[in-house]
C-alpha positions as CSV (number, residue, x, y, z in Angstrom):
1,M,15.5,9.2,8.4
2,T,16.7,6.7,11.4
3,A,14.1,4.4,11.1
4,L,15.0,4.2,7.0
5,V,18.7,2.9,8.2
6,L,17.1,0.4,11.0
7,A,14.8,-0.7,8.3
8,T,17.5,-1.5,5.7
9,C,20.1,-2.7,8.1
10,G,17.2,-5.1,9.2
11,Y,16.1,-6.1,5.8
12,Y,20.2,-7.2,5.3
13,V,20.9,-8.8,8.7
14,A,17.3,-11.3,7.4
15,D,19.3,-11.9,4.6
16,L,22.4,-12.4,6.2
17,L,20.7,-15.3,8.8
18,R,19.4,-17.0,5.7
19,G,22.6,-17.2,3.8
20,G,22.4,-14.6,1.6
21,Y,26.1,-14.1,2.1
22,R,27.7,-16.8,1.9
23,G,31.6,-16.8,0.2
24,I,33.8,-18.9,-0.3
25,A,36.7,-16.7,1.4
26,Q,38.9,-19.7,3.2
27,S,40.2,-17.3,6.2
28,D,36.6,-16.8,7.7
29,P,35.7,-20.3,9.3
30,T,32.0,-19.0,9.2
31,G,32.0,-18.9,5.4
32,T,29.8,-14.9,4.5
33,D,31.0,-12.7,2.6
34,W,31.0,-10.0,5.5
35,G,32.7,-7.4,2.1
36,A,29.6,-7.6,0.2
37,F,27.2,-7.3,3.4
38,V,29.0,-4.3,4.6
39,N,28.9,-2.6,1.4
40,N,25.1,-3.3,0.6
41,V,24.2,-2.2,4.0
42,L,26.4,1.0,3.8
43,F,25.5,2.2,0.2
44,W,21.4,1.0,0.5
45,S,21.0,3.3,3.5
46,I,22.5,6.2,2.0
47,V,20.5,5.5,-0.7
48,S,17.4,5.3,1.4
49,C,17.9,8.8,3.5
50,I,18.4,10.4,0.1
51,V,15.0,8.7,-1.7
52,G,13.4,8.5,1.5
53,P,12.7,11.9,2.0
54,L,11.6,12.8,-1.7
55,L,9.2,10.4,-1.7
56,G,7.8,11.4,0.9
57,L,7.6,14.7,-0.3
58,I,6.1,12.6,-3.7
59,G,3.6,11.5,-1.3
60,A,2.8,14.8,0.5
61,G,2.3,16.9,-2.5
62,S,0.1,14.3,-4.1
63,R,-2.7,15.0,-2.0
64,R,-2.9,18.7,-3.6
65,G,-5.5,19.2,-5.5
66,D,-3.7,21.0,-8.6
67,A,-1.3,20.3,-11.0
68,C,1.5,20.1,-9.0
69,G,-0.4,16.9,-7.3
70,L,-1.2,16.1,-11.0
71,A,3.0,15.8,-11.3
72,C,3.4,14.0,-7.8
73,K,0.7,11.9,-8.2
74,L,2.1,11.0,-11.8
75,V,6.3,10.3,-10.5
76,L,5.8,6.5,-9.4
77,P,4.0,5.4,-12.0
78,A,6.7,7.1,-14.7
79,V,9.5,5.4,-12.7
80,A,7.7,2.1,-12.8
81,A,6.9,2.0,-16.3
82,V,10.8,3.6,-17.3
83,R,12.5,0.5,-14.7
84,R,10.1,-2.1,-16.9
85,Q,11.2,-0.8,-20.2
86,S,14.8,-1.1,-18.8
87,F,14.9,-5.0,-17.7
């Protein structure tokens, strides 16, 4: 779980360094929207701690040769298809 949180933090720190959180707040001399940065890091860190192990279980289940393995193999393509339809 620590690796998931560190990877999430690293992603958003890299985005911060590229100027992804430029705000118009006059109170901060750096012009950085720290509220949005912290909200994104916290939200996606929590999501990664929940979804990461679930995807790991699905990946482990996909190695099985029975119907459960087939169902696990179809989860990610189904999620991708539903997500594609929503956009």
